[in-house]
PDB file of N, CA, C and O in Angstrom:
ATOM      1  N   MET A   1      83.304 141.099  92.610  1.00  0.00           N
ATOM      2  CA  MET A   1      82.469 140.706  93.721  1.00  0.00           C
ATOM      3  C   MET A   1      82.178 139.205  93.612  1.00  0.00           C
ATOM      4  O   MET A   1      81.752 138.735  92.557  1.00  0.00           O
ATOM      5  N   PRO A   2      82.404 138.448  94.695  1.00  0.00           N
ATOM      6  CA  PRO A   2      82.161 137.009  94.634  1.00  0.00           C
ATOM      7  C   PRO A   2      80.676 136.690  94.466  1.00  0.00           C
ATOM      8  O   PRO A   2      79.806 137.432  94.920  1.00  0.00           O
ATOM      9  N   VAL A   3      80.417 135.583  93.812  1.00  0.00           N
ATOM     10  CA  VAL A   3      79.042 135.155  93.604  1.00  0.00           C
ATOM     11  C   VAL A   3      78.424 134.689  94.918  1.00  0.00           C
ATOM     12  O   VAL A   3      77.239 134.911  95.168  1.00  0.00           O
ATOM     13  N   GLU A   4      79.229 134.046  95.752  1.00  0.00           N
ATOM     14  CA  GLU A   4      78.724 133.573  97.031  1.00  0.00           C
ATOM     15  C   GLU A   4      79.694 133.941  98.134  1.00  0.00           C
ATOM     16  O   GLU A   4      80.888 134.125  97.897  1.00  0.00           O
ATOM     17  N   SER A   5      79.179 134.043  99.314  1.00  0.00           N
ATOM     18  CA  SER A   5      80.003 134.412 100.460  1.00  0.00           C
ATOM     19  C   SER A   5      80.311 133.170 101.296  1.00  0.00           C
ATOM     20  O   SER A   5      79.804 132.081 101.024  1.00  0.00           O
ATOM     21  N   ALA A   6      81.147 133.351 102.313  1.00  0.00           N
ATOM     22  CA  ALA A   6      81.442 132.254 103.240  1.00  0.00           C
ATOM     23  C   ALA A   6      80.164 131.795 103.928  1.00  0.00           C
ATOM     24  O   ALA A   6      79.999 130.605 104.195  1.00  0.00           O
ATOM     25  N   ASP A   7      79.257 132.725 104.218  1.00  0.00           N
ATOM     26  CA  ASP A   7      77.973 132.364 104.842  1.00  0.00           C
ATOM     27  C   ASP A   7      77.126 131.509 103.900  1.00  0.00           C
ATOM     28  O   ASP A   7      76.461 130.571 104.339  1.00  0.00           O
ATOM     29  N   ASP A   8      77.152 131.837 102.595  1.00  0.00           N
ATOM     30  CA  ASP A   8      76.417 131.036 101.609  1.00  0.00           C
ATOM     31  C   ASP A   8      76.959 129.612 101.563  1.00  0.00           C
ATOM     32  O   ASP A   8      76.193 128.651 101.494  1.00  0.00           O
ATOM     33  N   ARG A   9      78.279 129.481 101.601  1.00  0.00           N
ATOM     34  CA  ARG A   9      78.891 128.149 101.570  1.00  0.00           C
ATOM     35  C   ARG A   9      78.549 127.364 102.840  1.00  0.00           C
ATOM     36  O   ARG A   9      78.361 126.149 102.786  1.00  0.00           O
ATOM     37  N   ALA A  10      78.468 128.051 103.974  1.00  0.00           N
ATOM     38  CA  ALA A  10      78.105 127.396 105.233  1.00  0.00           C
ATOM     39  C   ALA A  10      76.675 126.841 105.161  1.00  0.00           C
ATOM     40  O   ALA A  10      76.402 125.768 105.698  1.00  0.00           O
ATOM     41  N   ILE A  11      75.784 127.548 104.515  1.00  0.00           N
ATOM     42  CA  ILE A  11      74.407 127.079 104.354  1.00  0.00           C
ATOM     43  C   ILE A  11      74.381 125.818 103.490  1.00  0.00           C
ATOM     44  O   ILE A  11      73.632 124.885 103.780  1.00  0.00           O
ATOM     45  N   PHE A  12      75.178 125.786 102.449  1.00  0.00           N
ATOM     46  CA  PHE A  12      75.236 124.644 101.522  1.00  0.00           C
ATOM     47  C   PHE A  12      75.612 123.350 102.242  1.00  0.00           C
ATOM     48  O   PHE A  12      75.111 122.282 101.890  1.00  0.00           O
ATOM     49  N   ILE A  13      76.488 123.432 103.247  1.00  0.00           N
ATOM     50  CA  ILE A  13      76.955 122.231 103.947  1.00  0.00           C
ATOM     51  C   ILE A  13      76.371 122.109 105.353  1.00  0.00           C
ATOM     52  O   ILE A  13      76.886 121.354 106.177  1.00  0.00           O
ATOM     53  N   SER A  14      75.314 122.837 105.623  1.00  0.00           N
ATOM     54  CA  SER A  14      74.695 122.853 106.952  1.00  0.00           C
ATOM     55  C   SER A  14      74.247 121.460 107.377  1.00  0.00           C
ATOM     56  O   SER A  14      73.734 120.690 106.565  1.00  0.00           O
ATOM     57  N   ILE A  15      74.446 121.141 108.659  1.00  0.00           N
ATOM     58  CA  ILE A  15      73.988 119.850 109.178  1.00  0.00           C
ATOM     59  C   ILE A  15      72.467 119.802 109.282  1.00  0.00           C
ATOM     60  O   ILE A  15      71.901 118.737 109.530  1.00  0.00           O
ATOM     61  N   ASP A  16      71.809 120.923 109.097  1.00  0.00           N
ATOM     62  CA  ASP A  16      70.344 120.945 109.073  1.00  0.00           C
ATOM     63  C   ASP A  16      69.795 120.406 107.759  1.00  0.00           C
ATOM     64  O   ASP A  16      68.610 120.085 107.672  1.00  0.00           O
ATOM     65  N   ASP A  17      70.633 120.304 106.745  1.00  0.00           N
ATOM     66  CA  ASP A  17      70.205 119.801 105.437  1.00  0.00           C
ATOM     67  C   ASP A  17      70.983 118.543 105.077  1.00  0.00           C
ATOM     68  O   ASP A  17      70.643 117.451 105.532  1.00  0.00           O
ATOM     69  N   PHE A  18      72.019 118.688 104.268  1.00  0.00           N
ATOM     70  CA  PHE A  18      72.764 117.534 103.770  1.00  0.00           C
ATOM     71  C   PHE A  18      74.091 117.305 104.479  1.00  0.00           C
ATOM     72  O   PHE A  18      74.712 116.257 104.298  1.00  0.00           O
ATOM     73  N   GLY A  19      74.525 118.244 105.263  1.00  0.00           N
ATOM     74  CA  GLY A  19      75.840 118.164 105.884  1.00  0.00           C
ATOM     75  C   GLY A  19      75.894 117.273 107.106  1.00  0.00           C
ATOM     76  O   GLY A  19      74.872 116.915 107.693  1.00  0.00           O
ATOM     77  N   VAL A  20      77.128 116.922 107.474  1.00  0.00           N
ATOM     78  CA  VAL A  20      77.397 116.174 108.703  1.00  0.00           C
ATOM     79  C   VAL A  20      78.516 116.893 109.440  1.00  0.00           C
ATOM     80  O   VAL A  20      79.278 117.655 108.846  1.00  0.00           O
ATOM     81  N   SER A  21      78.605 116.645 110.732  1.00  0.00           N
ATOM     82  CA  SER A  21      79.689 117.213 111.532  1.00  0.00           C
ATOM     83  C   SER A  21      80.899 116.291 111.471  1.00  0.00           C
ATOM     84  O   SER A  21      80.761 115.070 111.394  1.00  0.00           O
ATOM     85  N   ALA A  22      82.070 116.884 111.507  1.00  0.00           N
ATOM     86  CA  ALA A  22      83.317 116.130 111.548  1.00  0.00           C
ATOM     87  C   ALA A  22      84.249 116.808 112.539  1.00  0.00           C
ATOM     88  O   ALA A  22      84.215 118.027 112.711  1.00  0.00           O
ATOM     89  N   THR A  23      85.076 116.006 113.184  1.00  0.00           N
ATOM     90  CA  THR A  23      86.079 116.546 114.088  1.00  0.00           C
ATOM     91  C   THR A  23      87.391 116.625 113.337  1.00  0.00           C
ATOM     92  O   THR A  23      87.879 115.633 112.797  1.00  0.00           O
ATOM     93  N   TYR A  24      87.954 117.824 113.312  1.00  0.00           N
ATOM     94  CA  TYR A  24      89.232 118.051 112.643  1.00  0.00           C
ATOM     95  C   TYR A  24      90.077 118.966 113.512  1.00  0.00           C
ATOM     96  O   TYR A  24      89.656 120.079 113.826  1.00  0.00           O
ATOM     97  N   LYS A  25      91.258 118.516 113.904  1.00  0.00           N
ATOM     98  CA  LYS A  25      92.174 119.284 114.757  1.00  0.00           C
ATOM     99  C   LYS A  25      91.476 119.860 115.991  1.00  0.00           C
ATOM    100  O   LYS A  25      91.570 121.056 116.268  1.00  0.00           O
ATOM    101  N   ALA A  26      90.789 119.008 116.714  1.00  0.00           N
ATOM    102  CA  ALA A  26      90.122 119.351 117.976  1.00  0.00           C
ATOM    103  C   ALA A  26      88.978 120.350 117.816  1.00  0.00           C
ATOM    104  O   ALA A  26      88.501 120.912 118.801  1.00  0.00           O
ATOM    105  N   GLY A  27      88.542 120.568 116.592  1.00  0.00           N
ATOM    106  CA  GLY A  27      87.404 121.438 116.347  1.00  0.00           C
ATOM    107  C   GLY A  27      86.345 120.697 115.549  1.00  0.00           C
ATOM    108  O   GLY A  27      86.585 119.591 115.065  1.00  0.00           O
ATOM    109  N   THR A  28      85.185 121.299 115.414  1.00  0.00           N
ATOM    110  CA  THR A  28      84.098 120.695 114.640  1.00  0.00           C
ATOM    111  C   THR A  28      83.862 121.514 113.386  1.00  0.00           C
ATOM    112  O   THR A  28      83.716 122.735 113.439  1.00  0.00           O
ATOM    113  N   ILE A  29      83.827 120.819 112.251  1.00  0.00           N
ATOM    114  CA  ILE A  29      83.518 121.455 110.971  1.00  0.00           C
ATOM    115  C   ILE A  29      82.350 120.702 110.354  1.00  0.00           C
ATOM    116  O   ILE A  29      82.049 119.577 110.754  1.00  0.00           O
ATOM    117  N   SER A  30      81.698 121.316 109.391  1.00  0.00           N
ATOM    118  CA  SER A  30      80.608 120.627 108.698  1.00  0.00           C
ATOM    119  C   SER A  30      80.943 120.499 107.230  1.00  0.00           C
ATOM    120  O   SER A  30      81.698 121.289 106.663  1.00  0.00           O
ATOM    121  N   GLY A  31      80.352 119.471 106.634  1.00  0.00           N
ATOM    122  CA  GLY A  31      80.595 119.221 105.225  1.00  0.00           C
ATOM    123  C   GLY A  31      79.673 118.133 104.725  1.00  0.00           C
ATOM    124  O   GLY A  31      78.840 117.619 105.470  1.00  0.00           O
ATOM    125  N   ILE A  32      79.823 117.791 103.483  1.00  0.00           N
ATOM    126  CA  ILE A  32      79.026 116.731 102.875  1.00  0.00           C
ATOM    127  C   ILE A  32      79.921 115.512 102.713  1.00  0.00           C
ATOM    128  O   ILE A  32      80.962 115.577 102.060  1.00  0.00           O
ATOM    129  N   PHE A  33      79.507 114.394 103.316  1.00  0.00           N
ATOM    130  CA  PHE A  33      80.276 113.163 103.277  1.00  0.00           C
ATOM    131  C   PHE A  33      79.664 112.217 102.257  1.00  0.00           C
ATOM    132  O   PHE A  33      78.461 111.959 102.282  1.00  0.00           O
ATOM    133  N   ASP A  34      80.488 111.705 101.369  1.00  0.00           N
ATOM    134  CA  ASP A  34      80.088 110.700 100.382  1.00  0.00           C
ATOM    135  C   ASP A  34      81.008 109.508 100.526  1.00  0.00           C
ATOM    136  O   ASP A  34      82.204 109.665 100.770  1.00  0.00           O
ATOM    137  N   ASN A  35      80.459 108.325 100.377  1.00  0.00           N
ATOM    138  CA  ASN A  35      81.264 107.109 100.424  1.00  0.00           C
ATOM    139  C   ASN A  35      80.819 106.193  99.290  1.00  0.00           C
ATOM    140  O   ASN A  35      80.460 105.036  99.509  1.00  0.00           O
ATOM    141  N   ASP A  36      80.851 106.733  98.075  1.00  0.00           N
ATOM    142  CA  ASP A  36      80.392 106.018  96.891  1.00  0.00           C
ATOM    143  C   ASP A  36      81.310 104.863  96.531  1.00  0.00           C
ATOM    144  O   ASP A  36      82.490 104.846  96.880  1.00  0.00           O
ATOM    145  N   PHE A  37      80.737 103.898  95.824  1.00  0.00           N
ATOM    146  CA  PHE A  37      81.537 102.843  95.223  1.00  0.00           C
ATOM    147  C   PHE A  37      81.990 103.335  93.856  1.00  0.00           C
ATOM    148  O   PHE A  37      81.194 103.888  93.097  1.00  0.00           O
ATOM    149  N   VAL A  38      83.259 103.138  93.543  1.00  0.00           N
ATOM    150  CA  VAL A  38      83.801 103.498  92.242  1.00  0.00           C
ATOM    151  C   VAL A  38      84.407 102.253  91.611  1.00  0.00           C
ATOM    152  O   VAL A  38      84.971 101.402  92.298  1.00  0.00           O
ATOM    153  N   GLU A  39      84.283 102.164  90.303  1.00  0.00           N
ATOM    154  CA  GLU A  39      84.845 101.029  89.584  1.00  0.00           C
ATOM    155  C   GLU A  39      86.336 101.245  89.399  1.00  0.00           C
ATOM    156  O   GLU A  39      86.775 102.334  89.031  1.00  0.00           O
ATOM    157  N   VAL A  40      87.106 100.205  89.654  1.00  0.00           N
ATOM    158  CA  VAL A  40      88.557 100.269  89.540  1.00  0.00           C
ATOM    159  C   VAL A  40      89.001  99.250  88.500  1.00  0.00           C
ATOM    160  O   VAL A  40      88.602  98.087  88.555  1.00  0.00           O
ATOM    161  N   ASP A  41      89.818  99.681  87.561  1.00  0.00           N
ATOM    162  CA  ASP A  41      90.380  98.765  86.569  1.00  0.00           C
ATOM    163  C   ASP A  41      91.821  98.495  86.968  1.00  0.00           C
ATOM    164  O   ASP A  41      92.684  99.363  86.834  1.00  0.00           O
ATOM    165  N   ALA A  42      92.074  97.295  87.455  1.00  0.00           N
ATOM    166  CA  ALA A  42      93.417  96.927  87.906  1.00  0.00           C
ATOM    167  C   ALA A  42      94.269  96.385  86.762  1.00  0.00           C
ATOM    168  O   ALA A  42      95.385  95.916  86.987  1.00  0.00           O
ATOM    169  N   GLY A  43      93.756  96.446  85.550  1.00  0.00           N
ATOM    170  CA  GLY A  43      94.521  96.011  84.394  1.00  0.00           C
ATOM    171  C   GLY A  43      94.406  94.536  84.074  1.00  0.00           C
ATOM    172  O   GLY A  43      95.045  94.060  83.135  1.00  0.00           O
ATOM    173  N   GLY A  44      93.611  93.804  84.827  1.00  0.00           N
ATOM    174  CA  GLY A  44      93.481  92.375  84.594  1.00  0.00           C
ATOM    175  C   GLY A  44      92.253  91.998  83.796  1.00  0.00           C
ATOM    176  O   GLY A  44      91.980  90.812  83.608  1.00  0.00           O
ATOM    177  N   GLY A  45      91.511  92.975  83.325  1.00  0.00           N
ATOM    178  CA  GLY A  45      90.325  92.694  82.533  1.00  0.00           C
ATOM    179  C   GLY A  45      89.074  92.459  83.367  1.00  0.00           C
ATOM    180  O   GLY A  45      87.972  92.379  82.824  1.00  0.00           O
ATOM    181  N   VAL A  46      89.233  92.350  84.677  1.00  0.00           N
ATOM    182  CA  VAL A  46      88.082  92.149  85.553  1.00  0.00           C
ATOM    183  C   VAL A  46      88.006  93.339  86.508  1.00  0.00           C
ATOM    184  O   VAL A  46      88.721  93.379  87.509  1.00  0.00           O
ATOM    185  N   PRO A  47      87.148  94.299  86.203  1.00  0.00           N
ATOM    186  CA  PRO A  47      87.039  95.459  87.091  1.00  0.00           C
ATOM    187  C   PRO A  47      86.365  95.070  88.408  1.00  0.00           C
ATOM    188  O   PRO A  47      85.618  94.093  88.475  1.00  0.00           O
ATOM    189  N   PHE A  48      86.637  95.832  89.423  1.00  0.00           N
ATOM    190  CA  PHE A  48      85.977  95.636  90.708  1.00  0.00           C
ATOM    191  C   PHE A  48      85.644  97.009  91.278  1.00  0.00           C
ATOM    192  O   PHE A  48      86.116  98.035  90.789  1.00  0.00           O
ATOM    193  N   ALA A  49      84.821  97.003  92.323  1.00  0.00           N
ATOM    194  CA  ALA A  49      84.400  98.268  92.924  1.00  0.00           C
ATOM    195  C   ALA A  49      84.951  98.379  94.331  1.00  0.00           C
ATOM    196  O   ALA A  49      85.074  97.388  95.051  1.00  0.00           O
ATOM    197  N   MET A  50      85.278  99.597  94.705  1.00  0.00           N
ATOM    198  CA  MET A  50      85.722  99.872  96.068  1.00  0.00           C
ATOM    199  C   MET A  50      85.145 101.210  96.509  1.00  0.00           C
ATOM    200  O   MET A  50      84.778 102.044  95.682  1.00  0.00           O
ATOM    201  N   GLN A  51      85.071 101.402  97.802  1.00  0.00           N
ATOM    202  CA  GLN A  51      84.537 102.655  98.312  1.00  0.00           C
ATOM    203  C   GLN A  51      85.606 103.740  98.252  1.00  0.00           C
ATOM    204  O   GLN A  51      86.794 103.479  98.440  1.00  0.00           O
ATOM    205  N   GLN A  52      85.152 104.963  97.986  1.00  0.00           N
ATOM    206  CA  GLN A  52      86.047 106.114  97.957  1.00  0.00           C
ATOM    207  C   GLN A  52      85.430 107.225  98.802  1.00  0.00           C
ATOM    208  O   GLN A  52      84.699 108.067  98.280  1.00  0.00           O
ATOM    209  N   PRO A  53      85.723 107.233 100.116  1.00  0.00           N
ATOM    210  CA  PRO A  53      85.135 108.261 100.980  1.00  0.00           C
ATOM    211  C   PRO A  53      85.685 109.653 100.657  1.00  0.00           C
ATOM    212  O   PRO A  53      86.883 109.842 100.450  1.00  0.00           O
ATOM    213  N   ARG A  54      84.753 110.629 100.622  1.00  0.00           N
ATOM    214  CA  ARG A  54      85.108 112.027 100.347  1.00  0.00           C
ATOM    215  C   ARG A  54      84.327 112.938 101.277  1.00  0.00           C
ATOM    216  O   ARG A  54      83.214 112.622 101.696  1.00  0.00           O
ATOM    217  N   PHE A  55      84.932 114.071 101.589  1.00  0.00           N
ATOM    218  CA  PHE A  55      84.299 115.060 102.444  1.00  0.00           C
ATOM    219  C   PHE A  55      84.470 116.414 101.781  1.00  0.00           C
ATOM    220  O   PHE A  55      85.596 116.863 101.570  1.00  0.00           O
ATOM    221  N   VAL A  56      83.364 117.072 101.450  1.00  0.00           N
ATOM    222  CA  VAL A  56      83.387 118.392 100.822  1.00  0.00           C
ATOM    223  C   VAL A  56      83.064 119.429 101.892  1.00  0.00           C
ATOM    224  O   VAL A  56      82.036 119.341 102.563  1.00  0.00           O
ATOM    225  N   CYS A  57      83.946 120.406 102.044  1.00  0.00           N
ATOM    226  CA  CYS A  57      83.774 121.411 103.096  1.00  0.00           C
ATOM    227  C   CYS A  57      84.338 122.750 102.622  1.00  0.00           C
ATOM    228  O   CYS A  57      84.867 122.863 101.516  1.00  0.00           O
ATOM    229  N   ARG A  58      84.212 123.756 103.481  1.00  0.00           N
ATOM    230  CA  ARG A  58      84.753 125.070 103.136  1.00  0.00           C
ATOM    231  C   ARG A  58      86.284 125.018 103.212  1.00  0.00           C
ATOM    232  O   ARG A  58      86.848 124.443 104.143  1.00  0.00           O
ATOM    233  N   THR A  59      86.931 125.610 102.249  1.00  0.00           N
ATOM    234  CA  THR A  59      88.389 125.661 102.218  1.00  0.00           C
ATOM    235  C   THR A  59      88.932 126.317 103.473  1.00  0.00           C
ATOM    236  O   THR A  59      89.968 125.898 103.991  1.00  0.00           O
ATOM    237  N   SER A  60      88.255 127.333 103.968  1.00  0.00           N
ATOM    238  CA  SER A  60      88.725 128.038 105.164  1.00  0.00           C
ATOM    239  C   SER A  60      88.755 127.131 106.391  1.00  0.00           C
ATOM    240  O   SER A  60      89.517 127.387 107.324  1.00  0.00           O
ATOM    241  N   ASP A  61      87.938 126.075 106.408  1.00  0.00           N
ATOM    242  CA  ASP A  61      87.914 125.149 107.544  1.00  0.00           C
ATOM    243  C   ASP A  61      89.080 124.164 107.529  1.00  0.00           C
ATOM    244  O   ASP A  61      89.434 123.603 108.565  1.00  0.00           O
ATOM    245  N   VAL A  62      89.676 123.953 106.356  1.00  0.00           N
ATOM    246  CA  VAL A  62      90.761 122.966 106.231  1.00  0.00           C
ATOM    247  C   VAL A  62      91.974 123.558 105.516  1.00  0.00           C
ATOM    248  O   VAL A  62      92.704 122.842 104.831  1.00  0.00           O
ATOM    249  N   SER A  63      92.184 124.846 105.672  1.00  0.00           N
ATOM    250  CA  SER A  63      93.254 125.524 104.930  1.00  0.00           C
ATOM    251  C   SER A  63      94.645 125.002 105.267  1.00  0.00           C
ATOM    252  O   SER A  63      95.574 125.155 104.473  1.00  0.00           O
ATOM    253  N   THR A  64      94.796 124.388 106.434  1.00  0.00           N
ATOM    254  CA  THR A  64      96.111 123.854 106.816  1.00  0.00           C
ATOM    255  C   THR A  64      96.178 122.334 106.684  1.00  0.00           C
ATOM    256  O   THR A  64      97.158 121.721 107.110  1.00  0.00           O
ATOM    257  N   ALA A  65      95.153 121.722 106.102  1.00  0.00           N
ATOM    258  CA  ALA A  65      95.111 120.259 105.989  1.00  0.00           C
ATOM    259  C   ALA A  65      96.232 119.741 105.101  1.00  0.00           C
ATOM    260  O   ALA A  65      96.522 120.295 104.040  1.00  0.00           O
ATOM    261  N   VAL A  66      96.856 118.657 105.568  1.00  0.00           N
ATOM    262  CA  VAL A  66      97.911 117.995 104.797  1.00  0.00           C
ATOM    263  C   VAL A  66      97.654 116.493 104.813  1.00  0.00           C
ATOM    264  O   VAL A  66      96.859 115.995 105.611  1.00  0.00           O
ATOM    265  N   GLU A  67      98.331 115.785 103.929  1.00  0.00           N
ATOM    266  CA  GLU A  67      98.189 114.338 103.846  1.00  0.00           C
ATOM    267  C   GLU A  67      98.452 113.696 105.208  1.00  0.00           C
ATOM    268  O   GLU A  67      99.387 114.071 105.915  1.00  0.00           O
ATOM    269  N   ASP A  68      97.624 112.739 105.555  1.00  0.00           N
ATOM    270  CA  ASP A  68      97.669 111.961 106.788  1.00  0.00           C
ATOM    271  C   ASP A  68      97.136 112.678 108.020  1.00  0.00           C
ATOM    272  O   ASP A  68      97.204 112.122 109.117  1.00  0.00           O
ATOM    273  N   ASP A  69      96.601 113.907 107.881  1.00  0.00           N
ATOM    274  CA  ASP A  69      95.824 114.486 108.971  1.00  0.00           C
ATOM    275  C   ASP A  69      94.596 113.606 109.168  1.00  0.00           C
ATOM    276  O   ASP A  69      94.175 112.916 108.240  1.00  0.00           O
ATOM    277  N   THR A  70      94.020 113.624 110.363  1.00  0.00           N
ATOM    278  CA  THR A  70      92.850 112.792 110.607  1.00  0.00           C
ATOM    279  C   THR A  70      91.575 113.620 110.688  1.00  0.00           C
ATOM    280  O   THR A  70      91.580 114.786 111.083  1.00  0.00           O
ATOM    281  N   LEU A  71      90.491 112.973 110.301  1.00  0.00           N
ATOM    282  CA  LEU A  71      89.158 113.545 110.319  1.00  0.00           C
ATOM    283  C   LEU A  71      88.253 112.451 110.884  1.00  0.00           C
ATOM    284  O   LEU A  71      88.320 111.306 110.435  1.00  0.00           O
ATOM    285  N   VAL A  72      87.403 112.789 111.868  1.00  0.00           N
ATOM    286  CA  VAL A  72      86.510 111.800 112.462  1.00  0.00           C
ATOM    287  C   VAL A  72      85.076 112.168 112.088  1.00  0.00           C
ATOM    288  O   VAL A  72      84.603 113.268 112.371  1.00  0.00           O
ATOM    289  N   ILE A  73      84.393 111.210 111.439  1.00  0.00           N
ATOM    290  CA  ILE A  73      83.004 111.403 111.009  1.00  0.00           C
ATOM    291  C   ILE A  73      82.189 110.239 111.557  1.00  0.00           C
ATOM    292  O   ILE A  73      82.495 109.080 111.279  1.00  0.00           O
ATOM    293  N   SER A  74      81.158 110.541 112.328  1.00  0.00           N
ATOM    294  CA  SER A  74      80.289 109.502 112.912  1.00  0.00           C
ATOM    295  C   SER A  74      81.103 108.423 113.622  1.00  0.00           C
ATOM    296  O   SER A  74      80.849 107.233 113.437  1.00  0.00           O
ATOM    297  N   ALA A  75      82.063 108.824 114.418  1.00  0.00           N
ATOM    298  CA  ALA A  75      82.918 107.945 115.225  1.00  0.00           C
ATOM    299  C   ALA A  75      83.838 107.054 114.394  1.00  0.00           C
ATOM    300  O   ALA A  75      84.397 106.092 114.920  1.00  0.00           O
ATOM    301  N   VAL A  76      84.002 107.355 113.118  1.00  0.00           N
ATOM    302  CA  VAL A  76      84.930 106.622 112.251  1.00  0.00           C
ATOM    303  C   VAL A  76      86.086 107.549 111.904  1.00  0.00           C
ATOM    304  O   VAL A  76      85.872 108.688 111.490  1.00  0.00           O
ATOM    305  N   THR A  77      87.305 107.062 112.071  1.00  0.00           N
ATOM    306  CA  THR A  77      88.493 107.870 111.788  1.00  0.00           C
ATOM    307  C   THR A  77      88.951 107.645 110.358  1.00  0.00           C
ATOM    308  O   THR A  77      89.044 106.512 109.885  1.00  0.00           O
ATOM    309  N   TYR A  78      89.234 108.751 109.680  1.00  0.00           N
ATOM    310  CA  TYR A  78      89.734 108.735 108.304  1.00  0.00           C
ATOM    311  C   TYR A  78      91.031 109.526 108.252  1.00  0.00           C
ATOM    312  O   TYR A  78      91.218 110.477 109.011  1.00  0.00           O
ATOM    313  N   LYS A  79      91.924 109.131 107.357  1.00  0.00           N
ATOM    314  CA  LYS A  79      93.110 109.934 107.064  1.00  0.00           C
ATOM    315  C   LYS A  79      92.875 110.673 105.758  1.00  0.00           C
ATOM    316  O   LYS A  79      92.310 110.125 104.811  1.00  0.00           O
ATOM    317  N   ILE A  80      93.315 111.919 105.721  1.00  0.00           N
ATOM    318  CA  ILE A  80      93.228 112.700 104.492  1.00  0.00           C
ATOM    319  C   ILE A  80      94.341 112.226 103.568  1.00  0.00           C
ATOM    320  O   ILE A  80      95.512 112.224 103.946  1.00  0.00           O
ATOM    321  N   LYS A  81      93.972 111.823 102.354  1.00  0.00           N
ATOM    322  CA  LYS A  81      94.960 111.364 101.380  1.00  0.00           C
ATOM    323  C   LYS A  81      95.217 112.410 100.298  1.00  0.00           C
ATOM    324  O   LYS A  81      96.344 112.552  99.823  1.00  0.00           O
ATOM    325  N   VAL A  82      94.179 113.137  99.911  1.00  0.00           N
ATOM    326  CA  VAL A  82      94.316 114.166  98.873  1.00  0.00           C
ATOM    327  C   VAL A  82      93.418 115.336  99.253  1.00  0.00           C
ATOM    328  O   VAL A  82      92.289 115.147  99.706  1.00  0.00           O
ATOM    329  N   ARG A  83      93.926 116.528  99.065  1.00  0.00           N
ATOM    330  CA  ARG A  83      93.146 117.753  99.284  1.00  0.00           C
ATOM    331  C   ARG A  83      92.989 118.445  97.945  1.00  0.00           C
ATOM    332  O   ARG A  83      93.981 118.777  97.296  1.00  0.00           O
ATOM    333  N   GLN A  84      91.734 118.666  97.521  1.00  0.00           N
ATOM    334  CA  GLN A  84      91.452 119.281  96.224  1.00  0.00           C
ATOM    335  C   GLN A  84      90.664 120.573  96.433  1.00  0.00           C
ATOM    336  O   GLN A  84      89.448 120.546  96.624  1.00  0.00           O
ATOM    337  N   ASP A  85      91.365 121.698  96.393  1.00  0.00           N
ATOM    338  CA  ASP A  85      90.695 123.005  96.468  1.00  0.00           C
ATOM    339  C   ASP A  85      90.120 123.299  95.086  1.00  0.00           C
ATOM    340  O   ASP A  85      90.810 123.146  94.078  1.00  0.00           O
ATOM    341  N   ASP A  86      88.848 123.723  95.037  1.00  0.00           N
ATOM    342  CA  ASP A  86      88.242 123.956  93.723  1.00  0.00           C
ATOM    343  C   ASP A  86      88.321 125.404  93.255  1.00  0.00           C
ATOM    344  O   ASP A  86      87.860 125.720  92.158  1.00  0.00           O
ATOM    345  N   GLY A  87      88.893 126.284  94.060  1.00  0.00           N
ATOM    346  CA  GLY A  87      89.050 127.675  93.655  1.00  0.00           C
ATOM    347  C   GLY A  87      87.835 128.545  93.930  1.00  0.00           C
ATOM    348  O   GLY A  87      87.863 129.745  93.657  1.00  0.00           O
ATOM    349  N   THR A  88      86.764 127.960  94.467  1.00  0.00           N
ATOM    350  CA  THR A  88      85.560 128.735  94.760  1.00  0.00           C
ATOM    351  C   THR A  88      85.300 128.844  96.256  1.00  0.00           C
ATOM    352  O   THR A  88      84.268 129.367  96.676  1.00  0.00           O
ATOM    353  N   GLY A  89      86.245 128.344  97.064  1.00  0.00           N
ATOM    354  CA  GLY A  89      86.067 128.373  98.505  1.00  0.00           C
ATOM    355  C   GLY A  89      85.636 127.042  99.089  1.00  0.00           C
ATOM    356  O   GLY A  89      85.379 126.938 100.288  1.00  0.00           O
ATOM    357  N   MET A  90      85.555 126.023  98.242  1.00  0.00           N
ATOM    358  CA  MET A  90      85.192 124.689  98.695  1.00  0.00           C
ATOM    359  C   MET A  90      86.357 123.735  98.417  1.00  0.00           C
ATOM    360  O   MET A  90      87.105 123.912  97.455  1.00  0.00           O
ATOM    361  N   THR A  91      86.496 122.720  99.280  1.00  0.00           N
ATOM    362  CA  THR A  91      87.575 121.745  99.155  1.00  0.00           C
ATOM    363  C   THR A  91      87.002 120.343  99.298  1.00  0.00           C
ATOM    364  O   THR A  91      86.151 120.092 100.152  1.00  0.00           O
ATOM    365  N   THR A  92      87.473 119.441  98.458  1.00  0.00           N
ATOM    366  CA  THR A  92      87.134 118.027  98.583  1.00  0.00           C
ATOM    367  C   THR A  92      88.337 117.306  99.184  1.00  0.00           C
ATOM    368  O   THR A  92      89.455 117.403  98.677  1.00  0.00           O
ATOM    369  N   LEU A  93      88.088 116.586 100.267  1.00  0.00           N
ATOM    370  CA  LEU A  93      89.122 115.780 100.890  1.00  0.00           C
ATOM    371  C   LEU A  93      88.875 114.325 100.515  1.00  0.00           C
ATOM    372  O   LEU A  93      87.815 113.775 100.813  1.00  0.00           O
ATOM    373  N   ILE A  94      89.840 113.709  99.871  1.00  0.00           N
ATOM    374  CA  ILE A  94      89.769 112.274  99.575  1.00  0.00           C
ATOM    375  C   ILE A  94      90.310 111.566 100.809  1.00  0.00           C
ATOM    376  O   ILE A  94      91.416 111.857 101.264  1.00  0.00           O
ATOM    377  N   LEU A  95      89.534 110.641 101.346  1.00  0.00           N
ATOM    378  CA  LEU A  95      89.831 110.045 102.637  1.00  0.00           C
ATOM    379  C   LEU A  95      90.149 108.554 102.533  1.00  0.00           C
ATOM    380  O   LEU A  95      89.837 107.900 101.538  1.00  0.00           O
ATOM    381  N   GLU A  96      90.772 108.044 103.577  1.00  0.00           N
ATOM    382  CA  GLU A  96      91.041 106.611 103.704  1.00  0.00           C
ATOM    383  C   GLU A  96      90.608 106.193 105.104  1.00  0.00           C
ATOM    384  O   GLU A  96      91.077 106.739 106.103  1.00  0.00           O
ATOM    385  N   LYS A  97      89.701 105.210 105.160  1.00  0.00           N
ATOM    386  CA  LYS A  97      89.194 104.734 106.444  1.00  0.00           C
ATOM    387  C   LYS A  97      90.314 104.038 107.209  1.00  0.00           C
ATOM    388  O   LYS A  97      91.092 103.276 106.635  1.00  0.00           O
ATOM    389  N   GLN A  98      90.385 104.310 108.518  1.00  0.00           N
ATOM    390  CA  GLN A  98      91.419 103.700 109.360  1.00  0.00           C
ATOM    391  C   GLN A  98      90.860 102.557 110.164  1.00  0.00           C
ATOM    392  O   GLN A  98      91.590 101.927 110.930  1.00  0.00           O
TER     393      GLN A  98
END
């Protein structure tokens, strides 16, 4: 028996709490959007920081997602670069701002 259901996962990413709406393949999905700065070591001894946008959502909402699909969040278009299913019904999409 699963620890959480699809309904439980929907509550976790609800736009009433921490979630945001995104447009994906002409539909609306919800998830948690992060655009943290991460330190990058380019091998020159001087690290720098860059943004790494990510969107965490239910796997069932993006089960057909592939590299270069588009996702629109707050009127900003992103391309999906990496899809990371975590095995619990949630997926992290690594994005690239267009």
